[in-house]
N, C-alpha and C positions, 0 to 999 in steps of 0.2 A: 117809732119807728123816727131813728134822728138820723137828718142825713149832715154831710161833710162838704162841704166847697172846694172841691182838686185841687183848687188856684192855691188855695190858702197853705191847702197841706204842702204843696208846692215850692209854695214862698219859707215853708216852716220849715219842712228839706232846708234848704239853702240855707239859710242861717244858720242849722246846725250841726251841718256839714265845717263852715266854717267857721264856727265859734270852736270843733275839734280841733281844727287845723294851725286854729293863732295858742290855743294852750298849747299842743305839742311843740308846736317851732320858737315859741320863747322863749330867750335865754334863759339859763341858770345864775341865780341870784344867790348862787352858794357859796358862806365867806370862806376867802382860803384858811388854812388850816396851817397851823408853825406846827415843824419838823421836830421831832427833841437830837435829829443829830444827821447830819450830813456828812453821804462818804463822795471826792468826788475825784477825777483826773484831770480837770482842768485849771488855768488860772484865775478864774472867775468863777464865783457865785452867781449864779443867775434866782429869779423869784421859783422859779422851778422845782431847781434844786431845795430851796427853802422852805417852800410852799407846796403841801398838796389842796389840789383843787384853784390853781394857778389859772390857769383862767388865760384869756389871753395875753396879760404881762408875764408870762412861763420865760418867754427868754429872756427880759429885760436882766439885769446884772445887776444886783448888789451892791456889793465890795469886793473886790481881791481875795482870792485863796491864799491859807499859808503858803510856807515855802514844801515839796513835791517832800511827799515821805514823812510830813507831822502833822497836827491836830494841833487845834487853836479852838479860843470860846468864845464867842459875840453876846454880848450883852445885849436884854431885851430896846432896852433905851435905843441904844445900834440897830439894832432890828426897826425898831419903828423909822428910825428917820432918812435909813437907806429905803426902804417899802414907802414911806412916805411920796420918794424920789422915782419910785418906779411905778408908782401909781397903784399904791396900795392901802388904801384909805382908813384901810383896817382887816383885821384879822382874828383871829382862834387863836390862844393863844394856847389853853390847857393847863395853863398853870405852872410855863417854865418860863426860871430869872435867867435862861439863856442857853444857845443849842451850838452842842460842839461839834468843827467843823475840819472833817481829817482830806487830807488831799495825796492821794495815791503817788507811787511813786517807782522808778526801778532803782536798784542798789548794789552801789559802783565798789566792790573791797577791791585790794592788792592782789587780792589771786588770780580774778576773772581780769582786768592788764596783766600777769606777769603771765596766763596761758596766750593771749596775743602773741605777746613777744617771741612765746615758744614756738608758738602753729606760725611765725610767722618764718625765725630762722629756720625749720622743719623744711617749709618750701622751696625756700632758698637749698638746702642740699645740704645746710652746716650741720644740726644734726640729724645724721644716719650712720648706717655700720653700728651701731650701739653707740652711739654718738650722745648722750644725751645734756641738759644743765637744769642747773631753779636758780636763772632771776633772778639778784637781789636789789630793790631802790635802793641808788644813794639820791635823791632827790625826796622830804619827807612829802609825806601822802598819807592820808587820809581817809577813812571811806566815808561816803557820801550818798544824797537822790540823788538822781537826773528827774526829766519830768518821764513820766510811764510811756514807755513807747517799745514796741515791737526789735531795734539793733540802738541799746543806748548808748553804744561806748564802739570806736570805730577806730582803729592802729590807722595812722594813712601814713606813715612813713617810722619804717628802723633805719637810726642806723648803727652800723657793729664796727668793730675793731678787733679780727680775732686775735690778735696778738695780745694786748690789754684785757678780753674781754668786755670793757666797758663798749655801751651801747647807752642812745639819744633814742628816745619813742615817742612820736608824734600822737597825739590823745587825741579826737573830735568825739564828743560829749552831747548824746542833744538837751539842745535847748538853751545851749551856748557857742554865739557866735564866735571866741577865739578857743583858737584849739587852743590844748595842755601841753608843753615840754616834760618829760621825765628823765632823768636819765638812771642807768644802772651799772649793772656789772654779772655779767653771765658768762659764768667758765665750765669752757668742756672739759667735762667728763666722760670719763673710760670706766665698766668692767673687767680686770681682769686677771686667768687664770694667775694667782700664787700657791706657794707645796704649802700645803699645813704641818709635815713635817720634816723632821731634815729625815735624805735617803741620802746612798755611794752613788757612786759611780757605777753605769749600767744596770739603774733601778729603773724597771718597768713601770711607768704611769700610767696609773687608774683614777677613775670620779675621785672613789675617798681620799686619793692625794691628796685634791683640789680643794682650794677655794677662792671663790671670784671676792676681788674687794675693787672699789672705787679710788682711780689715781686722774689725774690730769691728763689731759691729751697732749698735752707740748711734751711731760712728763716719758710717758707711752712711749710717743715718736721718737721724743727723743732716745732714750733706752732698744728701742723696740720691742716690740708683745706680740703674741699670740692671744692669737682665740681658742677657745678649750678643745675641739675638733682636729685641729693642728697637733696640741700633745698630748691627746691621750690614744694609748699603745706606745706610745714614743718611746725612745730610753735615755735616759741622762747622759751625757756626756762624762761630768765630773759631778764629786761628791757636789749637796748644797743642803745648806741648810731652812731651817721650815722661817716660814713669810717671807720669801726670795719671790719675787716676781720673774714668770717666767720668760725669756727669749729665744726665738728661735735657732741663736747657736748653744744655746741650753741643750737640747735633744736633737739624738738622728735616726732612721728607721734602725730599732731596734732585729741586732742576730742573728737570721733562721737560720745560718751556719753557720760550727762549730768547726772553728778549725783540728784538723784529727777527723773530725766523725767521717759515716759512711754515710755516702748519699748518694741518692740515682742520679745517672747524669742521660742527658733525653738527647739525641740527634734527629735536628729534624733537617728537612728538605722537602720543604714544597709540603704533598700530605702526607710525604713520609718521611715515619717515624721509629727510631731505633734506641731500645732502653739500655744502658752498660752502669756495672756497679764501680761504684770511684771513692776515692780519701781527700777532703777537701785538708789542701793547702793553706789554708786560711779564712778565717772567719769571716765573715759579707752578709751582711742586713740585704732586704730584699731589692734587687739592679744593679746590683753594684757587682764585682766584678768578682769572680773566684778560681785559681786553681784549685785544679782537680786531676789527684793520679789515675786516670784508670788501670781495677787490677788485675785487668787480662795484658793488655797489653803494656803495660808498663810504660805509658807514654804520659806526662804532666802535657794537659791541654786547659785552656783558658776555655771558663764558660761566666753565666749569672746566673744569679741569685731569685727564686722566684718564690711567686710567697707559699707557696706548701712546702719547698724549705728544697727541692730540688736543684740542679743544675739544667742550663739548657746551650747548647753547646752548634752552633756553625757548621754544618756537616762539614762544610767547604774548606774549614778553616780543620776537622780532624781526621785521626786517622784510628779505627777502629784494628786492633792487633794487636 
């Protein structure tokens, strides 16, 4: 039978534990591995960007990244020189001769800037009530990339002259210390109703007679213009040719009572209403005064034309006989 010394067993166990601890705590000496391509948003390419297994040197700078929104190529020799300065003495190239470095960015084009101008004019109440604009830049502008940002461009100031339509916009772009000034023109426009067909005096306007055309706000205001709601169902006061912009003075309420036509007369006095037959002595639109001959009393009385084509009389001013 074999006997073991407990003291020796304990000592051997301790040594085994220490050996295992050293094994698991020993630093990894895995060699950095070069990446075939790099994509980043910052201005500096670091060791961690360029290599897998970068280790403790991951945050060290290697070289500047290309401009936002562009891609560049870095040769293996340049990488070796920059890596050595950053503390990387050796690395696995995987047979690469160069590395592609892409820097992301926020794309800025003219449409974005125009929309900012439109939003500013809208917030100031200049573009309202159907008035709109399509701003155009006078200053030369070419699309470009800024640094990647949640808010890559901001309109900090807009000076606008309504008479001429000229404006000066001040923009602040992410990554740029100095703002840029861009000049342009934003003419105010509005769509107004025009006749599609030539119509005679007295014609009642319907939606099929109208087309909406864009005109300048200055022209519309100087000439006087109507909205679609103001002219549909109205009556032309004179012959009007196709293509004409309709003004408030071109239309009137349509005649609902014709001269010599028979009408119902309503005599009203509070809750009391009496009716009689009459003959209109003149034509009238809704709300206009009309003279009526009471066919029973043969008296001529004055009333107001109603929407239904009847005539309403104030009983205190009339005599029913």
